[in-house]
C-alpha positions as CSV (number, residue, x, y, z in Angstrom):
1,X,61.9,90.8,103.9
2,X,63.3,92.2,106.9
3,X,66.0,89.3,107.8
4,X,66.6,89.1,103.9
5,X,68.8,92.1,103.6
6,X,70.8,90.8,107.1
7,X,71.2,87.3,105.9
8,X,72.7,88.6,102.6
9,X,75.4,91.0,104.2
10,X,76.2,87.9,106.5
11,X,76.3,85.8,103.4
12,X,78.3,88.0,101.6
13,X,80.9,88.7,104.6
14,X,81.3,85.0,104.9
15,X,82.3,84.8,101.1
16,X,84.5,87.4,101.4
17,X,86.1,85.9,104.4
18,X,86.4,82.6,102.9
19,X,87.9,84.1,99.6
20,X,90.4,86.5,101.0
21,X,92.2,83.4,102.8
22,X,94.0,82.3,99.8
23,X,97.9,83.2,99.9
24,X,100.0,83.2,97.3
25,X,102.7,80.5,96.8
26,X,106.6,80.5,96.4
27,X,107.3,83.3,98.8
28,X,110.7,82.9,98.6
29,X,110.8,83.6,95.3
30,X,108.9,86.9,95.6
31,X,110.5,89.6,96.2
32,X,109.0,92.8,98.0
33,X,110.1,96.1,98.2
34,X,109.1,98.7,101.2
35,X,110.1,102.4,101.7
36,X,110.3,103.8,105.1
37,X,111.5,100.9,107.2
38,X,113.5,102.9,109.7
39,X,110.6,102.4,112.3
40,X,107.0,102.1,112.3
41,X,104.8,100.3,110.0
42,X,107.6,99.8,107.6
43,X,109.9,98.3,109.9
44,X,107.3,95.8,111.3
45,X,106.1,94.7,107.7
46,X,109.7,94.1,106.8
47,X,110.3,91.7,109.5
48,X,107.0,90.2,109.3
49,X,107.2,89.7,105.5
50,X,110.6,88.2,106.2
51,X,109.3,85.4,108.8
52,X,106.7,84.7,106.5
53,X,109.4,83.5,103.9
54,X,109.3,86.6,101.2
55,X,112.6,88.5,100.0
56,X,112.4,91.7,101.3
57,X,114.3,94.7,99.9
58,X,113.4,97.4,102.5
59,X,114.6,101.0,101.9
60,X,116.0,103.3,104.9
61,X,116.7,106.9,105.2
62,X,119.6,106.2,107.7
63,X,122.6,103.9,108.0
64,X,121.1,103.4,111.4
65,X,117.7,102.3,110.5
66,X,119.6,99.7,108.0
67,X,121.9,98.3,110.6
68,X,119.2,97.8,113.4
69,X,116.9,96.0,110.6
70,X,119.7,93.9,109.5
71,X,120.4,92.3,113.2
72,X,116.7,91.8,113.4
73,X,116.2,89.7,110.1
74,X,117.2,86.9,108.2
75,X,119.5,86.6,105.5
76,X,116.8,86.9,102.7
77,X,116.1,90.5,103.8
78,X,118.2,92.9,101.9
79,X,118.5,97.1,102.7
80,X,119.4,99.9,101.0
81,X,119.8,103.7,101.5
82,X,116.2,105.8,100.1
83,X,115.4,109.1,100.0
84,X,112.0,109.1,98.1
85,X,112.2,113.0,97.6
86,X,115.7,112.7,95.6
87,X,114.8,111.2,92.1
88,X,118.6,110.0,91.6
89,X,118.2,108.2,94.9
90,X,115.0,106.6,93.8
91,X,116.5,105.3,90.5
92,X,119.7,104.0,92.0
93,X,117.3,101.9,94.2
94,X,115.4,100.9,91.4
95,X,118.9,99.8,89.1
96,X,119.8,97.7,92.2
97,X,116.6,95.9,92.7
98,X,116.7,94.9,88.9
99,X,120.1,93.5,89.3
100,X,119.1,92.1,92.5
101,X,115.9,90.2,91.2
102,X,117.4,88.8,87.8
103,X,114.7,86.5,86.3
104,X,112.5,86.4,89.3
105,X,111.5,89.8,88.8
106,X,109.9,92.2,91.6
107,X,106.6,91.2,93.3
108,X,105.5,93.9,95.4
109,X,106.1,97.6,96.0
110,X,104.9,98.5,99.3
111,X,104.9,102.9,99.5
112,X,104.9,103.4,103.3
113,X,107.3,106.5,103.6
114,X,105.4,109.3,104.9
115,X,106.2,112.8,107.3
116,X,103.5,114.0,109.4
117,X,104.8,117.7,110.3
118,X,104.3,120.3,109.8
119,X,100.8,120.5,110.8
120,X,98.5,123.3,111.6
121,X,96.1,126.1,110.4
122,X,96.8,126.5,106.7
123,X,97.5,130.6,107.4
124,X,99.9,129.5,109.4
125,X,102.3,127.5,106.6
126,X,104.2,128.5,104.0
127,X,104.3,126.9,100.2
128,X,107.8,125.5,101.3
129,X,105.9,123.5,103.9
130,X,103.3,122.1,101.4
131,X,106.1,121.5,99.0
132,X,108.2,119.3,101.7
133,X,105.2,116.9,102.8
134,X,103.9,116.2,99.1
135,X,107.2,116.0,97.9
136,X,107.7,112.7,100.9
137,X,103.8,112.0,100.9
138,X,102.6,111.9,97.3
139,X,105.6,112.7,94.8
140,X,107.7,109.9,96.5
141,X,104.9,107.3,96.2
142,X,104.7,108.0,92.2
143,X,108.4,108.1,91.7
144,X,108.9,105.1,93.7
145,X,106.2,103.1,91.6
146,X,107.1,104.3,88.3
147,X,110.6,103.3,88.9
148,X,109.6,99.7,89.4
149,X,106.5,99.5,87.7
150,X,107.9,97.6,84.6
151,X,109.3,94.7,86.9
152,X,105.8,94.3,88.9
153,X,104.0,94.5,85.6
154,X,105.8,91.2,84.5
155,X,105.2,89.3,87.4
156,X,101.2,90.8,87.7
157,X,102.4,91.6,91.0
158,X,101.1,94.0,93.5
159,X,101.3,98.0,94.6
160,X,100.4,99.0,97.9
161,X,100.4,102.3,99.0
162,X,99.8,103.8,102.4
163,X,97.8,106.2,102.6
164,X,95.0,107.7,105.2
165,X,91.6,107.7,106.3
166,X,92.5,111.5,106.0
167,X,92.7,111.3,102.4
168,X,89.1,111.0,102.7
169,X,88.2,113.4,105.1
170,X,90.0,116.7,106.1
171,X,89.4,117.0,109.6
172,X,92.5,119.2,109.8
173,X,94.9,122.0,108.2
174,X,97.9,122.0,106.5
175,X,99.5,119.4,103.6
176,X,98.8,116.1,105.5
177,X,95.0,115.5,104.1
178,X,96.5,117.3,100.7
179,X,99.3,114.6,100.3
180,X,96.9,111.8,101.3
181,X,94.0,112.6,99.0
182,X,96.7,112.8,96.4
183,X,97.8,109.1,97.1
184,X,94.1,108.0,97.1
185,X,93.7,109.7,93.9
186,X,96.8,108.4,92.0
187,X,96.3,104.4,93.4
188,X,92.6,104.6,92.1
189,X,93.9,105.6,88.6
190,X,96.8,103.1,88.7
191,X,94.4,100.4,89.7
192,X,92.3,101.0,86.9
193,X,95.3,101.1,84.4
194,X,97.3,98.4,85.8
195,X,93.8,95.8,85.9
196,X,94.2,95.7,82.3
197,X,97.8,93.5,82.9
198,X,97.0,91.5,86.1
199,X,98.6,94.1,89.0
200,X,96.4,94.4,91.6
201,X,96.8,97.9,93.7
202,X,95.6,98.4,97.2
203,X,95.4,101.8,99.2
204,X,95.8,101.7,103.3
205,X,93.7,103.7,105.2
206,X,94.6,103.9,109.0
207,X,93.1,106.0,111.4
208,X,95.2,107.2,114.3
209,X,97.6,104.7,115.4
210,X,100.9,105.2,117.9
211,X,103.7,105.8,115.7
212,X,106.3,108.4,115.4
213,X,103.9,110.3,113.2
214,X,101.5,110.5,116.4
215,X,103.9,111.2,118.9
216,X,102.4,114.0,121.3
217,X,105.5,115.7,122.1
218,X,106.8,116.0,118.7
219,X,103.4,117.2,117.4
220,X,103.2,120.3,120.2
221,X,106.8,121.1,119.2
222,X,106.3,121.1,115.7
223,X,102.8,122.9,116.5
224,X,104.7,125.4,119.0
225,X,107.3,126.3,116.5
226,X,104.8,127.3,113.8
227,X,103.0,129.4,116.6
228,X,106.3,131.4,117.4
229,X,107.3,132.1,113.6
230,X,103.9,133.7,113.0
231,X,104.0,137.3,112.4
232,X,102.2,139.3,115.1
233,X,99.3,140.2,112.8
234,X,98.1,136.4,112.8
235,X,98.6,135.6,116.3
236,X,96.5,138.3,117.6
237,X,93.7,136.8,115.0
238,X,93.8,133.4,116.9
239,X,94.9,134.5,120.1
240,X,97.3,132.5,123.0
241,X,94.0,131.1,124.1
242,X,93.6,129.2,120.9
243,X,97.2,128.3,120.6
244,X,97.3,126.6,124.5
245,X,93.9,124.8,123.8
246,X,94.9,123.2,120.8
247,X,97.9,122.0,122.6
248,X,95.8,120.3,125.4
249,X,93.1,119.1,122.6
250,X,96.1,117.4,120.4
251,X,97.0,115.6,123.5
252,X,93.3,114.8,124.3
253,X,92.4,113.1,121.2
254,X,95.5,110.9,120.6
255,X,95.2,109.5,124.3
256,X,91.4,108.9,123.4
257,X,91.9,107.7,119.6
258,X,95.6,106.7,118.8
259,X,95.5,102.4,118.7
260,X,98.7,101.0,120.0
261,X,98.2,97.6,118.5
262,X,100.5,98.3,115.0
263,X,100.2,94.8,114.0
264,X,96.2,95.6,113.0
265,X,98.2,97.8,109.7
266,X,101.0,95.4,109.8
267,X,98.5,92.5,108.8
268,X,96.4,94.5,106.4
269,X,99.7,95.3,104.7
270,X,100.7,91.6,104.4
271,X,97.2,90.7,102.9
272,X,97.5,93.1,100.3
273,X,100.9,91.8,99.4
274,X,100.3,88.0,99.8
275,X,96.4,87.1,99.5
276,X,95.5,85.7,96.1
277,X,92.5,88.4,96.6
278,X,93.7,91.4,98.1
279,X,91.4,94.4,98.5
280,X,91.2,97.5,96.5
281,X,90.9,99.4,100.0
282,X,91.9,98.4,104.0
283,X,90.2,101.0,106.5
284,X,92.3,100.5,109.7
285,X,91.2,101.0,113.3
286,X,88.3,101.5,115.2
287,X,88.1,105.7,114.7
288,X,88.7,105.1,111.0
289,X,85.6,102.9,110.5
290,X,83.2,104.3,112.8
291,X,84.3,108.0,113.0
292,X,86.3,109.5,110.2
293,X,85.0,106.9,107.2
294,X,81.2,107.6,108.0
295,X,81.8,111.5,108.4
296,X,83.4,111.3,104.8
297,X,80.1,110.2,103.2
298,X,78.0,113.0,105.2
299,X,76.9,116.1,103.6
300,X,79.6,118.9,103.9
301,X,77.3,121.2,105.8
302,X,77.2,118.5,108.7
303,X,81.0,117.9,108.5
304,X,81.5,121.4,108.8
305,X,79.1,121.8,111.8
306,X,80.7,118.8,113.4
307,X,84.8,120.4,113.0
308,X,83.6,123.6,114.2
309,X,82.1,122.0,117.1
310,X,84.4,120.2,118.3
311,X,87.5,122.4,117.6
312,X,88.6,125.4,119.3
313,X,88.0,129.0,117.5
314,X,90.2,131.8,116.7
315,X,89.8,134.9,119.0
316,X,88.1,136.7,115.9
317,X,85.9,133.8,114.7
318,X,82.7,135.1,113.5
319,X,81.1,131.9,113.9
């Protein structure tokens, strides 16, 4: 009995590995629409899928992003301007895609576009701070998905949404975790809905990786701007030591946890697009697998105690 359970686990892992090796065929006839391709994961995925033979439609926010991507890709790759917070821009992109793909239709949409700032304690933020990030990270995902979902249903294709392991646990304040929890919920409900039509829906849950979202200088500057705009009474509640120590903690944690191998995430995104049997969830990064995800299964009292013990306390804290 002692060896039975490990044996069954090993057997299941081998079976899953074998099953997940199979890839779809006729890649050239399969169009893949990716958002947020100016930099980071989206940019790398667009190039990677292009090299694999897919017909990539890369949504970029800037002309510079479009131009640079075109220079490093084949003629199969098409770029378009996309602002995921503007429904008119989303609809215009969807109409362009419908004309482009013709009778081949659309195989997959990868909702990668996202932002990470502003980030800080909730009482440092305004409702507009929350609206901005939720518009990009959540409403944009929903809008883009719905705009092309009829095309994907016809191909029994794929929807791949970039969430985060912080869509499973709130390790810090601000709208980022709120938006990613929303992406998780939308993805789960969409997966159930679309199963009836043969559409596979996957969710990416990366931990910390070295992208623009985790650039220490950008995060520290954003945190400083929040601090400088606070009313004096809120600053007094937290104290200057909390602010200074938080900047140091941010740098230390990112140096310790952020993974520089972005292809770990890109390879999971590619698998969700191209595997015959994709996973419903891809948890990526050692910190996601061994720190944040396990913590998400712990009792609330335990996680609260953990975060209170590892984060700096405000000056007037009663804990």
